Structure formats: C-alpha cells, structure tokens
C-alpha positions in Angstrom: -165.3 74.8 -13.3 -163.7 77.2 -11.6 -164.7 80.5 -12.1 -162.5 83.3 -13.8 -160.3 85.3 -11.4 -161.3 83.1 -8.1 -158.5 82.2 -5.8 -156.9 79.4 -3.7 -154.9 80.9 -0.6 -153.0 77.2 0.8 -150.2 78.4 3.6 -147.2 77.1 4.1 -148.0 74.3 6.3 -150.4 72.4 4.1 -147.3 72.2 1.2 -145.3 71.5 3.9 -147.7 67.8 5.1 -148.3 67.5 1.4 -144.5 68.0 -0.5 -142.4 66.7 2.6 -144.6 64.4 4.6 -144.1 60.6 2.0 -144.7 58.5 5.4 -147.7 59.6 6.4 -150.8 58.4 5.9 -154.9 59.2 6.0 -156.8 59.0 9.9 -159.7 57.9 8.7 -160.5 54.9 5.8 -159.0 56.7 2.5 -162.6 56.6 0.7 -164.4 59.2 2.9 -162.1 61.9 1.2 -162.9 60.9 -2.2 -165.2 63.5 -3.8 -169.0 61.9 -4.5 -167.9 63.4 -8.8 -164.1 61.5 -8.8 -164.9 58.6 -6.5 -161.7 56.4 -6.2 -162.7 52.5 -5.7 -159.5 50.7 -6.2 -157.0 52.7 -3.2 -154.0 51.2 -2.4 -155.0 50.2 1.5 -158.3 51.7 3.5 -156.1 53.7 5.0 -153.3 54.7 2.1 -150.5 56.6 2.3 -149.5 60.8 1.3 -147.7 59.5 -2.0 -151.2 58.2 -3.6 -153.5 61.2 -1.8 -151.4 63.8 -3.1 -151.7 61.8 -6.4 -155.6 61.7 -6.3 -155.7 65.7 -5.2 -152.9 66.1 -8.2 -155.1 64.3 -10.9 -158.1 66.1 -9.9 -156.2 69.3 -9.6 -155.0 69.5 -13.4 -159.0 67.7 -14.3 -160.5 70.5 -13.2 -157.3 73.3 -13.7 -157.4 74.6 -10.3 -154.1 75.2 -10.8 -153.7 79.0 -12.2 -156.1 79.8 -9.0 -154.0 78.3 -6.2 -152.2 80.6 -4.8 -149.1 78.7 -3.0 -147.1 79.9 0.6 -150.1 82.8 1.3 -151.2 84.1 4.8 -155.4 85.1 4.7 -154.8 88.3 7.1 -158.5 89.8 6.9 -161.4 88.7 5.1 -164.4 91.8 5.3 -167.9 92.0 3.6 -168.1 95.2 2.2 -172.0 95.5 1.9 -172.2 98.8 -0.5 -170.0 97.1 -3.0 -171.2 93.0 -2.0 -168.3 91.8 -1.9 -165.6 90.4 0.3 -162.3 92.0 0.8 -159.4 89.5 0.8 -156.3 91.1 1.7 -153.1 88.5 2.4 -150.1 88.2 2.4 -146.9 86.3 1.3 -145.3 84.1 3.7 -141.8 84.3 2.8 -141.3 88.0 1.4 -144.0 89.7 3.6 -145.9 91.5 1.3 -149.2 92.0 1.1 -151.8 91.9 -1.4 -156.2 92.7 -1.5 -158.6 90.7 -3.8 -162.2 90.3 -3.7 -164.3 87.4 -3.9 -168.5 87.5 -4.3 -168.0 83.7 -1.9 -165.4 82.9 0.4 -165.6 79.5 2.0 -162.8 79.2 5.2 -161.6 75.1 5.3 -158.9 76.0 8.0 -160.1 73.5 10.6 -158.7 73.7 14.2 -155.8 72.7 13.6 -154.0 75.5 11.2 -151.8 76.7 14.4 -149.8 74.0 16.1 -150.1 74.3 20.1 -147.8 72.3 22.4 -148.6 71.2 25.5 -147.1 73.0 28.7 -145.2 70.9 30.8 -143.1 72.1 33.5 -139.6 72.0 32.3 -139.9 71.9 28.2 -138.3 74.9 28.1 -134.9 73.5 30.0 -134.7 70.7 27.4 -131.6 70.0 25.6 -132.7 68.3 22.6 -134.7 70.1 19.3 -138.5 70.0 19.9 -141.1 71.0 17.1 -144.4 70.0 16.1 -145.4 67.9 13.7 -147.0 70.8 11.6 -144.4 72.0 11.7 -141.7 69.4 10.6 -138.4 70.0 11.2 -136.5 68.2 8.0 -132.7 69.3 9.3 -133.2 67.5 12.2 -131.9 63.8 11.6 -133.6 61.3 13.8 -131.9 58.9 13.6 -130.5 56.9 16.5 -132.3 58.9 18.5 -134.3 58.7 21.3 -137.8 60.6 20.0 -141.0 61.3 21.7 -144.4 62.1 20.9 -146.5 63.2 22.5 -150.1 63.9 21.7 -152.8 61.9 20.0 -154.4 60.7 17.2 -153.2 59.9 14.2 -151.2 63.2 13.7 -149.5 62.9 16.5 
C-alpha cells in the first residue's frame, strides 16, 4: 500500500503517450514490464500493444489504490533536502495553469530516464522545411498524416 500522503508526479508527456498513441507497442519483451508481484503470463503478444499495457497498469493502479496519490499534468521544478527536518522539499508546477505547489517527502524516487526532454537532430536546412515537424514524444494529434510522405529520423522502436 502507498504511504499516506505519498504522491507521484506524471508529466503531460507520459499522459500523451499513454492515452493518444494507441498504435504503439513495447520495444522489449513485454514480460519485462510485469511486476514480480503481479506477473501476467498471458500477454497477447511478445511485444504487447499500448491498450493491453495500459489495461495492465490501470488494473494495478486500482488494485493498490494509487490514483489518489498521483498528480497528473505536473512538472517537478525542484527537489531539495532539508537536513534539519530530514525531509525533501518538492516544488511542482501545474503544466496547464503554471501554478506552483510545495510538498514534502521522506523518500524521492526519480524515474525520468534520459528521454524526458526530446531532442531534435542538427540537420542543415531544417529551419527552411515548410511541412510539419514534431517529435514522437510530443505527438501532434492535430496533424493529419493521411496521403502525406512522412520521414522518420532516428533509431529504435520509439523513433
């Protein structure tokens, strides 16, 4: 069970990936994404698709009553250790309103990884390109790709 008052802060990027990229799938064998406490031996595919992955994690979030402890659309601005109080002071910002909030925690676990901020390649002449350009981590759902020639630059399953 989650400790009383504990919170998890999820940036908008992860919500977009979870809710909008319905055609995406895992880039490694899906069994590695199963928690050891909640194994799922009956995945439909070796590299499961987004709806099945989302359903698995949603069930776990319900099972362990995590939703009340998750703050969505939030960016962690800073985390500072207060040695006197033996607590972390966490400042967050609501990415939609810009409102900053402070809270404290005994433990902080960073799970951002190295892809939290998308990077574009330095390609000569890219600024002169007249079409739509966006990173897969900031998918622009307003762009209709039907009938268009699309270039994907990068490597790995996420590119």
